C-alpha positions in Angstrom: -12.5 -3.5 39.7 -15.5 -5.5 38.6 -15.8 -7.8 35.6 -16.8 -4.9 33.3 -13.6 -3.0 33.8 -11.1 -3.2 31.0 -7.5 -2.7 31.8 -5.6 -1.4 28.8 -2.2 -3.0 27.9 0.6 -1.7 25.8 1.0 -3.3 22.4 4.1 -5.3 21.7 6.4 -3.9 19.0 5.3 -6.7 16.7 1.6 -6.0 17.3 2.2 -2.3 16.7 4.1 -3.0 13.5 1.4 -5.3 12.3 -1.4 -2.8 13.1 0.5 0.0 11.5 1.2 -2.0 8.3 -2.5 -3.0 8.1 -3.6 0.6 8.4 -1.1 1.6 5.7 -2.3 -1.2 3.4 -6.0 -0.2 3.9 -5.1 3.4 3.1 -3.4 2.3 -0.2 -6.4 0.1 -1.1 -8.8 3.0 -0.5 -6.7 5.4 -2.5 -6.2 2.9 -5.4 -10.0 2.8 -5.7 -10.7 6.5 -5.2 -8.0 8.1 -7.3 -9.0 6.6 -10.7 -12.6 7.7 -10.2 -11.6 11.2 -9.2 -9.1 11.6 -12.1 -11.7 10.3 -14.6 -14.2 12.8 -13.3 -11.6 15.5 -14.0 -11.2 14.2 -17.6 -7.9 12.3 -17.2 -7.6 9.1 -19.1 -4.6 7.3 -17.5 -2.9 6.9 -14.1 0.7 5.8 -13.8 2.8 4.9 -10.8 6.3 3.7 -10.0 7.1 0.7 -7.8 10.4 -0.9 -6.9 10.8 -4.3 -8.5 11.5 -6.1 -5.2 8.3 -4.8 -3.6 6.2 -7.9 -4.3 3.4 -6.8 -1.9 2.9 -3.5 -3.7 3.2 -5.1 -7.2 0.5 -7.7 -6.2 -1.8 -5.0 -4.8 -1.5 -2.8 -8.0 -2.1 -5.8 -10.2 -5.3 -6.6 -8.3 -6.3 -3.0 -8.8 -6.0 -3.4 -12.6 -2.5 -1.9 -13.2 -0.3 -3.5 -15.8 3.4 -3.0 -16.6 3.8 -0.2 -19.1 7.6 0.3 -18.9 10.5 -1.2 -17.1 13.7 0.2 -15.8 16.6 -1.9 -14.6 19.8 -1.2 -12.8 22.9 -2.9 -11.6 25.4 -2.0 -8.9 28.9 -1.6 -10.2 31.9 -2.1 -7.9 35.6 -1.4 -8.5 
């Protein structure tokens, strides 16, 4: 091998998880920009989505994309 040869290495589980999460986040960002434009072009005037209350990353992303809270549903576990 000379100095120009690259030897591939396997990603660690943490590296793979991080790369996978970043790809998923990028896809969500792209869709959150594309969908409103496409729906408006089709004559629709609103776009709604659901997100779990504890999903802070998703909530932050949607707020940055211009979404606001339009309704709220709450629940409570009941145990005997």
